N, C-alpha and C positions, 0 to 999 in steps of 0.2 A: 347700453345706453343708460346713464343714470338720470332718473327723473327727480328733480329737486322740487320739494314742496315749498310753497311760499307761505310764510306765517303772516296771518292777517292781523293788523293792529286793532286793538279793542276800540269800539266806538264811544265807550263811556269809561271815565275813570272809576276807580274803586268807590270813591265817595259818592259820585253820581249814581252808580249802580245801587249802592246801599240806600240812597234817597229814593230812587225809583221803587225798590222793593218795599221799603217802609211805607211809602205813600199808597202803594197797591194794597198792602196788607190792611191799612187803615180804611180803605174804601172797598175791601173785598166783598162784603155783603151786597153792596149795590152793583159792583161790576160783574159779579158772578151769579147774582140772583136772577131768577126767572122773571120775565115780564108779567106784570099784573096790573090791576087797577091802581094799586098804590106805588108800583115801581114801573116807570115808563122808560122808553128809549131816551127821552130828554134827561131824565135823572142819570142814566148811565153816561150819556154824553157829558153832562156837567161833572160827573165824578172823574171821568178821564181827563177833562180839561183841568180839573184841580190837581190831579196827579202830574200832568205835564207842566203846569204852571210852577209847581214846587221844584220840578227838575230843571226848568229854565232858570229859576232863581238860584238854584244850587250851581248850575253851570256858569252863570254870570259871576257868582261869587268866587268860584274856584279859578276862573280865568281872567278876573279883573286885574288890570295893571296895578302895580304897587305905587 
């Protein structure tokens, strides 16, 4: 019996993925830094929101009707 594997479609386009990686790299120190008096969970949450906002803008730009 031949088992066929199903190829999963990518969730992000190449440009969306590049935007995600770029924004993550820009916020890397905050996102990966240890919690301290000067770096709080709120700061990390805001950094993730910033990354996701940039991705949403890119997604809307790529998929906007002409």
